[in-house]
Structure formats: C-alpha cells, structure tokens
C-alpha positions as a printed NumPy array, in Angstrom:
array([[133.057, 109.348, 115.268],
       [134.155, 107.891, 118.612],
       [136.063, 104.656, 119.183],
       [135.101, 102.371, 122.071],
       [137.655,  99.711, 123.068],
       [136.673,  96.823, 125.303],
       [138.253,  93.498, 126.15 ],
       [136.895,  90.401, 127.783],
       [137.8  ,  86.886, 128.739],
       [136.108,  83.532, 128.585],
       [137.711,  81.53 , 131.379],
       [137.448,  77.756, 131.255],
       [137.695,  75.223, 134.072],
       [137.436,  71.617, 132.985],
       [134.297,  71.6  , 130.816],
       [132.728,  74.785, 132.188],
       [132.982,  78.374, 130.975],
       [132.71 ,  81.401, 133.238],
       [129.974,  83.662, 131.862],
       [128.124,  86.732, 132.998],
       [124.467,  87.401, 132.412],
       [124.636,  91.164, 132.035],
       [122.382,  93.216, 134.271],
       [119.286,  94.818, 132.787],
       [120.661,  98.206, 133.863],
       [123.64 ,  97.932, 131.476],
       [123.713, 100.185, 128.41 ],
       [125.461,  97.575, 126.248],
       [123.815,  94.168, 125.96 ],
       [121.37 ,  94.234, 128.887],
       [120.285,  90.713, 129.809],
       [122.709,  89.082, 127.352],
       [125.382,  86.539, 128.259],
       [129.087,  87.279, 127.731],
       [132.517,  86.69 , 129.159],
       [133.875,  88.92 , 131.899],
       [135.385,  92.171, 130.755],
       [134.95 ,  95.832, 130.195],
       [136.336,  99.091, 128.91 ],
       [139.989,  99.861, 128.492],
       [141.23 , 102.489, 130.928],
       [144.161, 104.858, 130.69 ],
       [146.03 , 102.72 , 133.249],
       [146.023,  99.875, 130.683],
       [148.341, 101.901, 128.434],
       [151.703, 100.8  , 129.779],
       [154.187, 101.686, 127.074],
       [154.592, 103.841, 123.972],
       [153.915, 100.901, 121.635],
       [150.249, 100.855, 122.489],
       [147.522,  99.191, 124.454],
       [147.937,  96.261, 126.803],
       [144.682,  94.442, 126.134],
       [145.6  ,  91.423, 128.237],
       [146.01 ,  93.722, 131.241],
       [142.479,  94.999, 130.653],
       [141.242,  91.394, 130.771],
       [143.173,  90.582, 133.931],
       [141.993,  93.767, 135.657],
       [138.354,  93.294, 134.663],
       [138.351,  89.588, 135.587],
       [139.679,  90.441, 139.035],
       [137.234,  93.331, 139.535],
       [134.222,  91.234, 138.513],
       [135.132,  87.777, 139.854],
       [138.064,  87.993, 142.261],
       [140.103,  85.777, 139.904],
       [143.629,  87.209, 139.732],
       [146.251,  87.174, 137.008],
       [148.113,  84.388, 138.825],
       [144.943,  82.229, 138.748],
       [144.674,  82.467, 134.935],
       [146.745,  80.361, 132.549],
       [147.186,  80.575, 128.8  ],
       [145.231,  83.806, 128.312],
       [145.194,  84.172, 124.536],
       [143.669,  86.71 , 122.182],
       [141.482,  84.773, 119.752],
       [138.965,  87.244, 118.259],
       [138.706,  90.951, 117.477],
       [135.118,  92.079, 116.892],
       [134.429,  95.293, 114.988],
       [131.082,  97.027, 114.668],
       [129.832, 100.472, 113.799],
       [126.949, 101.561, 115.987],
       [125.497, 105.048, 115.653],
       [128.417, 107.465, 116.17 ],
       [130.813, 104.801, 117.511],
       [133.168, 102.255, 116.092],
       [133.425,  99.474, 118.653],
       [136.368,  97.13 , 119.002],
       [136.029,  94.202, 121.381],
       [138.955,  91.877, 122.017],
       [137.883,  88.348, 123.043],
       [140.455,  86.377, 125.041],
       [140.228,  82.748, 126.152],
       [142.079,  81.323, 129.136],
       [141.997,  78.637, 131.787],
       [141.667,  78.527, 135.542],
       [142.705,  75.54 , 137.603],
       [139.742,  75.51 , 139.951],
       [136.096,  76.461, 139.618],
       [136.031,  79.199, 142.241],
       [132.879,  80.236, 144.088],
       [131.516,  83.3  , 142.349],
       [130.869,  86.568, 144.155],
       [127.979,  88.917, 143.516],
       [128.832,  91.477, 140.872],
       [127.397,  94.911, 140.073],
       [127.686,  94.176, 136.345],
       [125.411,  91.135, 136.315],
       [125.193,  87.5  , 137.455],
       [128.238,  85.223, 137.199],
       [127.77 ,  81.541, 136.33 ],
       [129.893,  78.503, 135.501],
       [128.113,  77.106, 132.422],
       [128.702,  73.686, 130.906],
       [130.468,  74.172, 127.562],
       [127.747,  72.161, 125.803],
       [125.051,  74.616, 126.968],
       [126.77 ,  77.916, 126.168],
       [125.483,  78.411, 122.62 ],
       [121.874,  78.053, 123.782],
       [122.112,  81.284, 125.783],
       [121.11 ,  84.711, 124.397],
       [124.269,  86.576, 123.368],
       [125.265,  89.46 , 121.143],
       [126.159,  88.502, 117.587],
       [129.911,  88.994, 118.092],
       [129.989,  86.994, 121.339],
       [127.927,  84.179, 119.807],
       [130.218,  83.988, 116.756],
       [133.387,  84.028, 118.872],
       [132.127,  81.273, 121.158],
       [130.7  ,  79.189, 118.282],
       [134.013,  79.328, 116.422],
       [136.059,  78.614, 119.561],
       [133.923,  75.574, 120.451],
       [134.363,  74.11 , 116.959],
       [138.08 ,  75.026, 116.711],
       [139.478,  75.099, 120.273],
       [143.086,  74.274, 119.372],
       [143.639,  76.832, 116.643],
       [146.267,  79.471, 117.346],
       [145.083,  82.098, 114.877],
       [143.516,  85.437, 115.656],
       [140.21 ,  86.014, 113.891],
       [138.324,  89.185, 113.029],
       [134.555,  89.279, 113.502],
       [132.918,  91.985, 111.395],
       [129.379,  92.673, 112.608],
       [126.841,  94.46 , 110.422],
       [125.554,  97.8  , 111.784],
       [122.218,  96.263, 112.801],
       [124.051,  93.58 , 114.812],
       [122.168,  90.795, 113.066],
       [124.959,  88.978, 111.246],
       [128.716,  88.623, 111.306],
       [131.57 ,  87.377, 109.179],
       [134.525,  85.606, 110.803],
       [137.85 ,  85.684, 108.991],
       [141.417,  84.835, 109.946],
       [143.835,  87.718, 110.324]])
C-alpha cells in the first residue's frame, strides 16, 4: 500500500474563486474542476516534526498561477480528504485563502485557470472530495474547524465530519 499526499488551495477574491479545469492528460481527475495544488515534495519537509502542507500550497499556487505567498492572506487548512483507491491511500489537504486582487491568469500545463463566481462553483464537474469541501465551505464560510472528508472507494459518496 502506497500513500499519496497532495495539497491544494481555493483562493478567493471578492466573490470569485480561483479554479482549475484539469487537463484531459492528467492521471487524476482529468477534465474535473479543482483548486490549485499538487503533490508534496521532499523540499516541503522542513523540520523533524513533519510536513509543511501550507508550503506545498504556496509552492503549487506560485508554480501554476504566479501568485506568491505574499499575495495570499489567511491561508487556512479546512478539510482533509481521505480515500483508498486501488493500491493507494490518498490524503488531500484543502486550504482556503484570499488574494487582494483578481490577477490575470497565465496558461498552465496542468489545465485551464479561471476566476469563477462563487455562486456558480457547485455547478461544475468536480471529484467527490472537492465537491464536498466546496459545498461545506460555501454553507459555512466562517467556521474555524478542520473537517475530515472520507470518500468511499468508488468515489461516489463522502462523509464530512469535524475533527
């Protein structure tokens, strides 16, 4: 059994959310919408206590969008999604943060970047864990808890519970 660790961010500017429509060439979630993010790398392990997941988000956001750590405010871990898929256990850490200005979006090898009106986000095709994280965040934006999203092996349903 292998463990895959990924982290991503949903960045908000006014009433818009930065999303990526993943490229059809991607192994995970081709054609689905998600936040910006990616796999944890060895450089994200900064100290003996463990992983620096926020650094993964900052690095990936910059690589994919050009948005730097200094452009992001209030980056907060809100959801940890867990799913078993074939010979992997996947952990995805969903962060939410803010940017002051809606920056022009560059082209990205990972997919297409878009600023999407918050009211239209849930109508987009997303993985079960992303959909549940965004649905919960939209209905409870001011909560300060971290939630766990347990996704069934088929990826068809999920349970959200407070940690």
